[in-house]
KOLDODO-775463 format. One record per residue: residue number from 1; residue in one letter; x, y, z of N, C-alpha, C in turn. Coordinates in steps of 0.001 Angstrom, whole numbers. Atoms other than C-alpha are relative to their C-alpha. Last residue first. Layout:
> pos / code / n.u / n.v / n.w / ca.u / ca.v / ca.w / c.u / c.v / c.w
> NUM / A / X / Y / Z / X / Y / Z / X / Y / Z $
...
***
This chain:
> pos / code / n.u / n.v / n.w / ca.u / ca.v / ca.w / c.u / c.v / c.w
> 67 / Q / 1210 / 137 / 829 / 105252 / 84938 / 99193 / 328 / 45 / -1458 $
> 66 / F / 1018 / 843 / -631 / 107873 / 84383 / 101884 / -1203 / -192 / -883 $
> 65 / A / 1341 / -573 / 82 / 110797 / 85676 / 99802 / -1017 / -961 / 600 $
> 64 / F / 1030 / 1017 / -77 / 114399 / 84841 / 100788 / -1353 / 696 / -18 $
> 63 / W / 1351 / -559 / -30 / 117493 / 86844 / 99877 / -980 / -1153 / 67 $
> 62 / D / 1086 / 962 / 171 / 121215 / 86134 / 100318 / -1333 / 716 / 154 $
> 61 / I / -560 / 1339 / 42 / 124566 / 87931 / 100186 / -1077 / -1018 / -290 $
> 60 / R / 952 / 1072 / -295 / 123427 / 91458 / 99370 / 687 / -1350 / -170 $
> 59 / L / 74 / 994 / 1065 / 126308 / 93913 / 99517 / -954 / -1108 / 399 $
> 58 / G / -371 / 1373 / -311 / 126160 / 97054 / 101600 / -171 / -910 / -1201 $
> 57 / A / 1117 / 743 / -563 / 124279 / 100346 / 101248 / 353 / -1432 / 390 $
> 56 / G / 1013 / 568 / 876 / 127232 / 102598 / 100701 / -1001 / -854 / 750 $
> 55 / E / 775 / -1025 / 688 / 130452 / 103339 / 102525 / -999 / -682 / -915 $
> 54 / E / -258 / -1295 / -639 / 132183 / 101214 / 105136 / -806 / 1126 / -621 $
> 53 / V / -1203 / -615 / 552 / 130573 / 97998 / 103915 / 158 / 1381 / 627 $
> 52 / N / -156 / -1437 / -202 / 128088 / 95749 / 105673 / 1319 / 464 / -599 $
> 51 / Q / -1345 / -241 / -516 / 127450 / 92322 / 104194 / 151 / 1514 / 107 $
> 50 / M / -891 / -979 / 615 / 123705 / 91899 / 103819 / 1369 / -16 / 658 $
> 49 / L / -1268 / 78 / -711 / 121287 / 89047 / 104461 / 1001 / 872 / -740 $
> 48 / E / -1185 / -336 / 777 / 117763 / 89857 / 103280 / 1218 / -61 / 923 $
> 47 / L / -1181 / -210 / -828 / 114475 / 88444 / 104466 / 1181 / 283 / -905 $
> 46 / G / -1272 / 647 / 285 / 111121 / 88612 / 102725 / 1067 / 336 / 1022 $
> 45 / K / -113 / 444 / 1392 / 107476 / 89655 / 102565 / 1298 / -735 / -281 $
> 44 / V / -1419 / 122 / 297 / 106626 / 89980 / 106249 / 138 / -612 / -1390 $
> 43 / T / -514 / -1331 / 313 / 103001 / 91171 / 106425 / 1484 / -38 / -336 $
> 42 / G / 672 / -622 / 1137 / 101420 / 87732 / 106109 / 505 / 1388 / -352 $
> 41 / D / 326 / -1385 / -347 / 102395 / 86570 / 109596 / -740 / 708 / -1120 $
> 40 / D / 1440 / -188 / -151 / 102204 / 82861 / 108730 / -418 / 1444 / 213 $
> 39 / K / 743 / 581 / 1125 / 105717 / 82321 / 107310 / -1478 / 351 / 54 $
> 38 / Y / -302 / -783 / 1197 / 107396 / 84739 / 109743 / -787 / -518 / -1201 $
> 37 / W / 602 / -1326 / -163 / 105628 / 83103 / 112686 / 239 / 851 / -1236 $
> 36 / P / 1432 / -6 / 319 / 106435 / 79586 / 111447 / -648 / 1379 / 119 $
> 35 / D / 789 / -352 / -1178 / 110215 / 80261 / 111423 / -1485 / 75 / -360 $
> 34 / N / 842 / 1136 / -370 / 111880 / 78405 / 108534 / -897 / 280 / 1202 $
> 33 / C / 676 / 463 / 1221 / 113390 / 81468 / 106821 / -977 / -1138 / 315 $
> 32 / L / 1132 / -887 / 258 / 114155 / 82842 / 110299 / -772 / -409 / -1247 $
> 31 / A / 997 / 252 / -1040 / 116322 / 79830 / 111155 / -1239 / 870 / -229 $
> 30 / H / 692 / 1241 / 348 / 118108 / 80163 / 107810 / -1055 / -373 / 1038 $
> 29 / F / 772 / -203 / 1224 / 118963 / 83826 / 108491 / -806 / -1249 / -354 $
> 28 / V / 1210 / -743 / -362 / 120057 / 83109 / 112078 / -896 / 175 / -1214 $
> 27 / E / 767 / 857 / -912 / 122502 / 80421 / 110961 / -1310 / 676 / 388 $
> 26 / R / 689 / 1017 / 812 / 123639 / 82545 / 107999 / -862 / -918 / 871 $
> 25 / A / 1069 / -667 / 744 / 124438 / 85479 / 110299 / -790 / -995 / -838 $
> 24 / Q / 1048 / -338 / -958 / 126426 / 83262 / 112674 / -1186 / 651 / -714 $
> 23 / D / 610 / 1248 / -468 / 128412 / 81750 / 109820 / -1147 / 272 / 960 $
> 22 / L / 934 / 457 / 1026 / 128996 / 85173 / 108242 / -689 / -1280 / 440 $
> 21 / S / -516 / 1005 / 936 / 130575 / 86425 / 111439 / -1086 / -395 / -996 $
> 20 / Q / -1429 / -160 / 223 / 130156 / 89575 / 113548 / 562 / -1003 / -1003 $
> 19 / Y / -780 / 1186 / -359 / 126378 / 89764 / 113379 / 1452 / 191 / -411 $
> 18 / H / -1342 / -135 / 556 / 123886 / 92667 / 113325 / 850 / -1150 / 532 $
> 17 / G / -1189 / 20 / -842 / 120194 / 92128 / 113920 / 1273 / 150 / -788 $
> 16 / V / 174 / 1108 / -940 / 116599 / 92060 / 112662 / 1190 / -40 / 952 $
> 15 / T / -1212 / 716 / -383 / 116707 / 95484 / 110994 / -334 / -1081 / 1014 $
> 14 / V / -183 / 68 / -1449 / 113371 / 96510 / 109469 / 1252 / -824 / 289 $
> 13 / L / -1166 / 803 / -365 / 112845 / 97683 / 105863 / 197 / 70 / 1511 $
> 12 / G / -1311 / -317 / 548 / 109449 / 98942 / 104789 / 1059 / -982 / 456 $
> 11 / W / -431 / -1310 / -470 / 106086 / 99117 / 106552 / 1356 / 394 / -552 $
> 10 / S / 937 / -1024 / 457 / 104393 / 96261 / 104683 / 427 / 1405 / 384 $
> 9 / D / 1401 / 220 / -332 / 107407 / 94049 / 105204 / -846 / 1172 / -485 $
> 8 / H / 740 / -899 / 868 / 111005 / 93535 / 104157 / -1467 / -287 / 272 $
> 7 / T / 1256 / 484 / 538 / 113009 / 91980 / 106945 / -559 / 1079 / -910 $
> 6 / Y / 1154 / -891 / 66 / 116677 / 92798 / 107402 / -1239 / -802 / -382 $
> 5 / I / 1195 / 625 / 558 / 119689 / 90742 / 108477 / -1135 / 1005 / 98 $
> 4 / T / 1289 / -414 / -532 / 123023 / 92495 / 108970 / -1106 / -772 / -703 $
> 3 / F / 1124 / 393 / 838 / 126612 / 91358 / 108549 / -1295 / 404 / 688 $
> 2 / T / 1219 / 356 / -709 / 129929 / 92593 / 109876 / -1123 / -245 / -994 $
> 1 / M / 1145 / 39 / 876 / 133476 / 92688 / 108483 / -1208 / -443 / 828 $
***
């Protein structure tokens, strides 16, 4: 099972990275939620942590909105 973090911004959906464990993905996700650049950028609207599935769009595990 793998996990992906996406940003939602003015241009759409952008992949931040793919992770092999939920713990690693959560660590990166929480670090990005507190990152000053993401908070101050203004174009990044949110972060999404997804569990990848073999077919389909995946399952949302966590979501964070900057505004």
